[in-house]
C-alpha positions in Angstrom: 91.8 152.3 20.6 91.7 149.6 23.3 88.4 147.8 23.0 88.3 146.1 26.3 88.3 149.2 28.5 86.4 151.5 26.0 83.4 149.4 25.2 80.3 148.3 27.1 78.3 145.4 25.6 74.6 145.2 26.1 72.8 142.0 25.2 68.9 142.0 25.1 67.9 138.4 26.0 64.1 138.8 25.6 63.8 140.7 22.3 61.9 139.1 19.4 60.7 136.1 21.5 57.2 136.6 20.1 58.4 135.2 16.8 58.9 131.7 18.2 56.4 131.6 21.1 56.6 127.8 21.2 60.2 127.9 22.2 60.1 131.0 24.4 57.1 130.1 26.5 59.4 129.1 29.4 62.6 130.7 28.4 64.2 133.9 26.9 65.2 134.1 23.2 68.8 134.1 24.5 68.4 130.7 26.1 66.7 128.9 23.1 68.8 125.8 22.3 70.6 125.7 19.0 72.9 123.5 17.0 73.2 120.5 19.3 74.9 122.1 22.3 74.6 125.9 22.2 72.1 128.6 23.2 71.3 131.6 21.1 73.1 134.0 23.4 76.3 132.0 23.0 76.9 133.5 19.5 76.7 137.2 20.5 78.4 136.7 23.9 81.3 134.8 22.3 81.6 137.5 19.6 82.1 140.1 22.4 84.6 137.9 24.2 86.6 137.3 21.0 86.6 141.0 20.3 88.0 142.0 23.7 84.8 143.4 25.2 85.2 142.4 28.8 82.2 144.3 30.3 78.8 143.0 29.3 75.3 143.5 30.7 72.6 141.0 29.8 69.2 142.7 29.9 66.4 140.3 30.8 62.6 140.7 31.2 60.9 137.4 32.1 61.4 133.6 32.0 65.1 134.1 32.6 65.8 131.2 35.1 67.3 129.0 32.4 69.4 131.9 31.1 70.8 132.4 34.6 71.6 128.7 34.9 73.3 128.7 31.5 75.4 131.8 32.0 76.3 131.3 35.7 79.3 133.5 36.5 80.3 133.8 32.9 83.4 131.6 33.4 83.1 129.8 30.1 83.2 133.2 28.2 86.1 134.5 30.4 83.7 136.9 32.0 84.2 136.0 35.6 86.0 139.1 36.6 86.3 141.4 39.6 86.3 144.5 37.3 84.0 144.4 34.4 82.8 140.9 33.5 79.3 139.7 33.0 76.3 141.4 34.7 72.8 140.0 34.7 70.3 142.9 34.6 66.7 141.8 35.6 63.7 144.2 35.0 63.0 146.9 37.5 66.7 147.7 37.9 65.6 151.4 38.1 62.9 152.0 40.7 61.3 154.6 38.3 60.9 152.1 35.5 58.2 149.5 35.0 58.1 146.3 32.8 59.5 147.6 29.6 57.7 147.5 26.2 60.7 148.1 24.0 64.5 148.7 23.8 64.3 152.4 25.0 62.3 151.5 28.1 64.7 148.6 28.8 67.6 151.0 28.6 65.9 153.5 30.9 65.7 150.7 33.5 69.5 150.2 33.5 70.6 153.8 33.3 72.5 153.5 36.6 74.5 150.5 35.2 75.3 152.4 32.0 76.3 155.5 33.8 78.6 153.6 36.1 80.6 152.1 33.2 83.7 154.0 32.2 83.2 153.0 28.5 83.0 155.5 25.8 81.0 153.4 23.3 78.1 150.9 23.7 77.4 147.9 21.6 73.7 146.8 21.7 72.9 143.3 20.3 69.9 140.9 20.4 69.9 137.1 20.4 67.9 136.3 17.3 70.9 136.1 14.9 73.3 133.1 14.6 76.6 134.3 13.3 80.2 135.2 14.2 80.4 138.9 14.7 83.7 140.8 14.8 82.7 143.7 17.0 86.2 145.1 16.9 85.8 145.9 13.1 82.3 147.2 13.7 83.4 149.7 16.4 86.5 150.7 14.3 84.2 151.4 11.3 81.8 153.4 13.6 84.7 155.6 14.8 86.2 156.1 11.4 82.8 157.1 9.8 82.0 159.7 12.5 78.5 158.1 12.7 76.1 158.9 15.5 74.8 155.4 15.3 76.1 152.4 13.3 73.5 149.8 12.5 74.6 146.3 11.3 72.8 144.8 8.4 73.2 142.0 5.8 72.0 141.6 2.2 69.7 138.6 1.8 66.5 137.5 0.2 63.4 137.8 2.3 60.0 136.1 1.8 56.8 137.8 3.0 56.7 135.7 6.2 60.3 136.6 7.3 59.9 140.2 6.3 56.9 140.5 8.6 59.3 140.0 11.6 62.3 142.0 10.2 63.4 145.6 9.8 64.7 146.6 6.4 67.1 149.5 5.7 67.2 151.9 2.8 70.8 152.9 2.3 72.3 155.6 0.0 75.6 155.4 -1.9 77.5 156.8 1.0 76.3 154.1 3.3 73.9 156.3 5.3 70.6 154.8 6.3 67.9 157.1 4.8 64.7 155.1 5.7 63.7 152.1 7.8 60.8 149.8 7.1 59.5 148.0 10.2 58.0 144.6 9.6 57.2 145.4 5.9 55.3 143.5 3.4 58.2 143.1 0.9 60.1 140.2 -0.6 63.4 139.8 -2.6 66.9 141.0 -1.7 66.8 143.5 1.1 69.2 145.1 3.6 68.1 143.2 6.7 68.8 144.7 10.1 70.7 142.3 12.4 69.6 144.2 15.5 73.1 145.2 16.4 74.1 148.9 17.0 77.1 150.9 18.1 76.6 154.3 19.7 78.6 156.6 22.1 77.6 156.3 25.7 76.9 160.0 26.0 74.6 160.1 23.0 72.8 157.0 24.2 72.1 158.5 27.6 70.7 161.6 26.0 68.4 159.5 23.8 67.3 157.4 26.7 66.4 160.4 28.9 64.7 162.3 26.0 62.7 159.3 25.0 61.6 158.6 28.6 60.3 162.2 28.8 58.3 161.7 25.6 57.0 158.2 26.5 58.8 156.6 23.6 59.8 153.0 23.9 60.8 151.6 20.4 64.3 152.3 19.3 63.6 151.1 15.8 60.6 153.4 15.3 61.4 156.5 17.4 65.1 156.7 16.7 66.0 154.8 13.5 62.8 155.4 11.6 61.6 158.8 12.8 64.9 160.6 13.3 67.0 159.5 10.3 67.5 163.1 9.4 68.5 164.1 12.9 71.2 161.5 13.4 74.0 160.3 11.1 73.0 156.6 11.0 75.5 154.6 9.0 74.9 151.0 7.9 77.7 148.4 8.4 77.3 145.4 6.1 77.9 142.0 7.7 79.0 139.8 4.8 79.7 136.6 6.8 77.5 133.6 7.2 74.3 134.2 9.3 70.9 132.9 10.1 68.1 135.1 11.5 65.3 133.5 13.5 62.0 135.0 12.5 59.7 132.0 13.0 59.6 128.4 14.0 60.4 127.4 10.4 63.4 129.7 10.1 64.6 128.2 13.4 64.2 124.8 12.0 66.0 125.8 8.7 68.9 127.4 10.6 69.6 124.2 12.5 69.2 122.0 9.4 71.6 124.3 7.5 74.4 123.3 9.9 74.3 119.8 8.5 76.1 121.3 5.5 79.8 121.1 6.2 80.5 124.4 4.4 78.0 126.2 6.6 79.6 124.9 9.8 83.0 126.0 8.6 81.7 129.5 7.9 80.0 129.8 11.3 82.5 128.0 13.6 85.7 129.8 12.9 89.1 128.8 14.4 89.8 132.5 15.0 86.4 133.2 16.6 85.3 130.2 18.6 81.8 129.9 20.0 81.8 129.2 23.7 79.1 127.6 25.7 78.4 126.0 29.1 80.2 122.8 29.7 78.2 119.7 30.7 80.1 116.7 31.9 78.5 114.0 29.7 80.1 110.7 28.5 80.7 110.2 24.8 77.8 109.3 22.6 77.1 105.5 22.5 76.1 103.7 19.3 74.6 100.3 19.8 75.2 97.4 17.4 73.1 97.9 14.3 72.6 101.7 14.9 72.9 103.9 11.9 73.7 107.6 11.8 73.9 109.6 8.6 74.5 113.4 8.0 73.6 114.4 11.6 75.0 116.5 14.4 75.1 114.4 17.5 76.1 116.0 20.8 77.8 114.2 23.7 75.8 111.9 26.1 73.4 110.5 23.4 72.5 106.8 23.2 71.4 105.6 19.7 70.1 102.2 19.1 68.0 103.0 16.0 68.5 105.0 12.8 69.2 108.8 12.7 69.4 110.7 9.4 69.6 114.5 8.8 69.1 115.3 12.4 70.4 117.6 15.2 70.5 115.7 18.5 71.3 117.6 21.7 73.0 116.3 24.8 71.6 113.3 26.4 69.1 112.4 23.7 68.1 108.7 23.4 66.8 106.9 20.3 65.4 103.4 21.0 65.9 100.1 19.1 64.5 99.9 15.6 63.3 103.6 15.7 63.8 105.8 12.7 64.4 109.5 13.3 64.7 111.8 10.2 65.0 115.5 9.6 64.4 116.3 13.2 65.7 118.5 16.0 65.8 116.5 19.2 66.6 118.6 22.2 68.4 117.8 25.5 67.4 114.6 27.4 64.6 113.6 25.1 63.9 109.9 25.1 62.4 108.2 22.0 61.2 104.7 22.6 61.6 101.6 20.4 60.0 101.0 17.0 59.1 104.7 16.5 59.1 106.7 13.2 59.9 110.4 13.6 60.1 112.9 10.7 60.3 116.7 10.6 59.7 117.1 14.3 61.2 119.5 16.9 61.1 118.2 20.4 61.9 120.5 23.4 63.9 119.3 26.4 63.0 116.2 28.3 60.3 114.9 26.0 59.3 111.3 26.3 58.0 109.4 23.3 56.8 105.9 24.1 57.3 102.8 21.9 55.7 102.4 18.4 54.7 106.0 17.9 54.6 107.7 14.4 55.1 111.5 14.4 55.5 113.4 11.2 55.5 116.9 10.0 57.0 118.6 6.9 60.0 120.8 6.2 57.6 123.7 5.7 55.6 123.0 8.8 57.8 121.1 11.4 55.7 119.8 14.3 56.8 121.1 17.7 56.5 119.1 20.9 56.6 121.1 24.1 59.0 120.7 27.0 58.6 117.6 29.2 55.7 116.3 27.1 54.9 112.6 27.2 53.5 110.9 24.1 
């Protein structure tokens, strides 16, 4: 089976953005910055590129200007093509649809795009998971199992807060999903949905049209949960490294986890590179007396103070005698001289003047909004 002509990829850029409203107030979940130089959408889009999927639609809803700027023509992901390639799908693509409430209504809005594709199978993925997916293996397992729907999951421990923004699968000995818990009050080891599905295009179109007629809009509830006996829904276990963003704390933890060399090796594989938009910055500059320890520093930064256990995005600046610890400092943020920063997340283009003390904790990192001046 040739993947590149037989598969349509659909990426939902706005799903789950309510779990981190601080970061998605002015952007989609897909365009949330991560790991020093990436956006959340880079991981799923790179996975599709590495798996040979060369026709991808990105489904948007609102606040997608930064996403459009990031993706451009799709050249960095080898998606700038005359046939197939990257397609940005804004809301109201279908004149009969309104602003969608869930995945099924979003799909109804792009029925013309799906119908036009010659693909036999459709991969649907969201942007709330940081991992390196091998979609080729997922599709092959889907075909081999004879499943109607293949749902990707991972075994991991959940606490009550994370479970409240996750779906959990009950899976029998044959790998079939028998029940689905949506945002449950559970904890411990669970089969956590990674919001990635494989389905044939013909079945998907039938589901979309049937759901539209019934006024259904939630794929998880109306299809996975309510119709587990009607469809053969098979779970595919993803046993590789992953982080799932379910809150501002899990976002902070996922970035901090990359400071561990072993985690970086598991995520950034030589065989499955993660691509992103290139920005022509000079190398990072360290002034005399500057100190950097256990940190990820992107290009274009200027450091005159001390940085420890931090993730600094492109163009960040740390002033003389300032101490920045356990922080996520996003693109073009400027920290003045003689500051003390600990357990802080700054959005883009934040300006912190001299002699400021800002502290949070690892359990409750303090977030500073985009372009704020302190």
